[in-house]
N, C-alpha and C positions, 0 to 999 in steps of 0.2 A: 690323083686321089688324095683326099685329106682324111687322116685318121682322127676320129673323135674320142678315142679312148677304148679300153677293153672292159667288157663286163666281167666280173662284178665290181671292178675298181672304179668304173664310171657308171653311176646309176643312169637309168633310162632318161630321167628328167634332165640330168645334166647333159647327156648326149644330145637330147632334143634342143636344149638351149644352145649348145655348140653348133648344131646344124643350122639353127636360126641365125646365129652370128655369121656363119659362113655365107648363108643366103643373103644377109644384109650387106656383107662386103661385096658380093657379086652384083647386087642391085646397084651398088655405087661404082661399079666398074673395077673393083679390086679383086685380083685372084688370091683367094685365101692361102693356097699352097705357096705361091710366090712370096706373099707377105710373111708366112711362117719361115721360109728359107731366109728371107732378108733379116727378119727380127731375131731369129733363133727360136727354138722351142719354148724356152722359159718366158721370154718377153711376149711371145704370141699367146701363151696360156694366160699370162697376166692381163693382156688386152682383152681376151675372152671373158675373164672374170670381171673386169671393170665394166664391160658391156652388159654382162648378166646382172650386175648390181644396178646399173643405170636403168635397165629394162624393168627390174623389180621395183625400183623407186618410182618410175613413171607409172607403172601399173598401180602401185599403191596410191599415188597422187590422183590418178584417174578414178580409182575406186572411192577415194575420199571425196572428190568433187561430185561424183554421182550420188553418193550418200547424202551429201549436203544439199544437192539439188532436189533429191526425193524429199528430204526433210522440209525444205522451203516450200515445195509444192504441196505437201500435206498441210503445212501451216496456212498457206493461201486458201486451200480448199476448206479448211476448218473455219477460217475467218469469213469466207464467202457464205458458207452454210449458216454460220451464226448470224450474219447480217440479213440473210433471206428470212430467217425465222422471226426476226424482229419487224419485218415489213408488213 
């Protein structure tokens, strides 16, 4: 069993992120409990935080790409609508 922290010291959002981190490790064949024992508590928590930051950055980059794509799609639609009006 892997402890994710105690409420209210660890908010639900952070516990969920830690759970996702542990599931990601398991998906890659790594036992999170064994890793925690090997690294020690503080190094393991630091690894979790780094992972949380990388996930947030990936999410923000994905959101930025989606926003850019929507913007480009709107521009294309506007240009096509404008050219059809002149035909």
